[in-house]
N, C-alpha and C positions, 0 to 999 in steps of 0.2 A: 859840158854845158848842162844846166839843170833842165829837167823835164818840165814842160809847161803844163800847169794844171788847168783843167777845163773849168769854166765858170759854172757854178751850180746855181740854178734859179732860187731866188729867196723863198718863193711859195711853192716849191716843187712837192708834189703829192708823194706819198710813200710808194704808190703804184708807178709813177713816173721815175722815181729814184731807182726802183727795183728794175725796171726796163733799161734804164741808162747804165746801170752797173752790170746787170747780168749779161747783156748782149755781148759786150767784148770778152767777158770771162768765158762764156760758153764757146765763143769763136776761138779763143786761145786754147781751150781744152781740146777742141776738135782738131786744131792744127797739131797739138802736141800728140794726139792719138795717132794722127796720120804719119807723124815723124816716127813712132814706134813701128809702124808698119813698114818703114823704109829698110829696116833691118832684115826684112824677109828676102832680100836679094842674095845673089850668089856671093857677094863680098864678105858674108858672115857665115859662120858655122854655128848651128844650134840644133837642139834635139826636139823631139815631139814633147818631151817632159817640159822643156823650156817654154815651148809655145802654150802648153796647158796651163802652166803656172802664171805666165804673163796674162793670158785671157781670163783666168780665174780671178786674178787680183783686180783687173780692170772691171770685170762684172761685179765683184763684191763692192768696189767703190762706188759704182753707179747705184747699186742697190742701197748702200748706205746713205747716199745723197738723197735718194728718193724717200728713204725713211726719215731723214731730217725734214724734208717738206711735209711729210705726213705727221710730224710730231712725235716720231717713235725712236728718237735717239740722235746722237751725234756721230757724224762720219769720222773714222779714224784715217790716218794717212801713213804712208811709208811702204817701201817695197825694196826687196834685195833678192836678186835671183840666188837660188841655192846652188 
């Protein structure tokens, strides 16, 4: 079944469009970060280096996104545990 698209107001301001689009995206990102935290349980085995690497890449991404908002470049993506 196709996903139903929300109707977009014809005279929507850029501010309203930003708020409409960013809210679910930030909520989805927060949920995904929370899911990463689920691997901290005893059902998985990981090292302190794994934790440092994961936290580092998450912090780098947040910093890169902040820089985008400040007009200082574009955020890059991708992660693979070494």
